[in-house]
N, C-alpha and C positions, 0 to 999 in steps of 0.2 A: 503496499499501501504507498501507496508517495501523497505527501502533503505538504505545502508553503504552510508557515505560519508568518504573519507579519507582524512586529510588534512596535508599539511606541513604548521608548525610553526616556526615562528622564535625562534630562541634560546633560551635558559631563559626563553619565555613564555605560557610553554607548560603544565605548572599547571593553570596559569591563564585562559587560552584560553578554558580549558578543564571546570575550575569550572563555568566560562560562556555559554557555549557550553550548560549545562547541564540545565538551566535555560530556555532555550528556551522550549514555547511547543511543542509536539510532536517528542522531541529526548528522547529514553529511555534508550540510557548506551551511556556511551563516555571512551574511554580510551588510555594512551598514549602509544603509542606504538614505539618497536626500528625498525628499517631501512629507505624505502623509505619514507615510510610516518610517518607522527610522533603522526597520533591522527586516531584513529577508531572511528566515530558516526554511531549508528545506530537513524533512525527513521521513526517510523511509523506515516503515517497522511493517512488521507481517498481521496486524491485525486491530483497528479500531480500539478495542482493551489498553495496546500495546501504546497506541496512538493517544490516548488517553494520559497517561501516566508523562508519559513525553511533555504533552501541553501544560497539564500541571506542574512536572518540573520548570519549565521555563516561566511559568505567571508566577513562578514563590520566588524569582530570583531579582533580590536588589537592584531595584532602577525601573523596572518591565513595570509599565503603567495600565496597559493592554493589549490585547491582542486577538486578533482574529485567524481561521485555521480554515485555509482550502483545498480539500481531499480532493486529489485525481479520482477520476472513475475510465 
């Protein structure tokens, strides 16, 4: 299962958040972006249950303000 997590991050914490996100199992790529979203994170997992765990971990990182998850079909 492929998903992209779009995240808003508190100003000044973008590099810290990306560094932590990259340590999460299932995260394949993570980038700081400019615009409405501050980060784009590519996730590959085997199930929705695993995706839920990854997204929950991302949301728990200090500086992550909100997320939107796009699931590939």
